[in-house]
C-alpha positions in Angstrom: 6.7 153.2 70.6 8.9 156.1 69.4 7.3 156.9 66.5 4.2 157.8 68.3 5.4 159.4 71.7 6.6 162.0 69.0 4.4 162.1 66.1 0.9 161.4 68.2 2.3 162.8 71.3 4.2 165.4 70.9 7.0 164.7 72.3 10.1 165.1 69.4 13.0 164.6 71.4 13.8 162.1 74.1 14.7 165.0 76.1 10.7 166.4 75.7 10.1 163.4 77.0 11.4 162.3 79.9 11.4 166.2 80.9 7.8 165.1 80.7 8.1 162.1 82.4 10.3 164.2 85.4 7.5 166.6 85.3 5.2 164.2 85.9 5.7 161.2 88.1 5.9 162.4 91.5 5.3 159.7 94.8 5.5 160.8 98.5 8.9 161.1 100.4 8.3 157.7 102.2 7.6 155.8 99.3 11.2 156.6 98.2 12.9 156.6 100.7 11.6 152.7 101.8 13.4 152.0 98.2 16.2 150.4 98.5 18.4 152.6 95.3 17.6 155.3 97.7 18.5 153.9 100.9 21.6 152.6 99.8 23.0 155.6 96.8 21.1 158.2 97.9 20.4 158.7 101.9 24.4 159.0 101.9 24.8 161.9 99.7 21.4 163.0 102.0 23.6 163.3 104.8 26.1 164.8 103.6 24.0 167.1 102.4 23.8 167.3 98.8 20.7 168.3 96.8 18.0 167.7 96.5 18.2 164.4 98.4 19.4 166.4 101.5 15.9 168.6 101.5 14.1 165.1 100.7 15.2 163.9 104.1 14.2 166.9 105.5 10.2 166.7 104.0 7.0 165.1 106.2 5.2 161.6 105.4 3.1 162.5 102.8 5.1 165.7 100.6 5.0 164.0 97.2 8.8 164.1 95.0 10.1 163.7 91.6 11.2 160.3 91.2 14.7 161.7 90.4 17.2 164.3 91.1 17.3 165.9 87.7 15.3 165.3 83.8 18.9 163.9 82.7 18.6 161.2 85.0 16.3 159.7 82.6 17.2 158.3 79.6 15.0 156.9 76.6 16.5 154.2 74.3 15.3 152.8 71.1 15.7 149.9 69.5 14.3 147.4 66.9 11.9 148.0 64.5 7.7 149.1 64.1 6.4 145.2 64.0 5.8 144.8 67.8 5.8 147.9 69.8 5.9 148.4 73.2 7.8 150.0 76.3 9.4 149.3 79.5 10.7 151.4 82.2 13.0 150.4 85.3 15.5 151.6 87.5 17.9 150.5 84.9 21.5 151.7 85.6 23.7 152.4 82.0 26.8 149.2 81.9 27.4 149.5 78.7 26.8 149.5 75.4 27.1 147.1 72.3 26.5 147.1 68.8 23.4 144.9 67.3 24.8 144.8 64.0 26.9 141.8 64.2 23.6 139.4 64.8 21.8 140.0 62.0 
């Protein structure tokens, strides 16, 4: 899939793909604030006046917002070969790195 995103879709870098995702994935603000992640981690930031969460907390229902605060919050990870192409999206947090070379 990484090869397709780069060669067929024109995303020459992971950063370009992250920026496209950031700019093109919107959701209603009330759906965003209904997420556990937003309630537990971003609402306290909004209450302290930290942007963009403070502004998002004041928006009327139906207003469409980006799903992430910045494109830097979107990480693209490429693993494996090309025999079973696929892609996944999720709300995963980075915890640690591990080498797969020892598993070969």
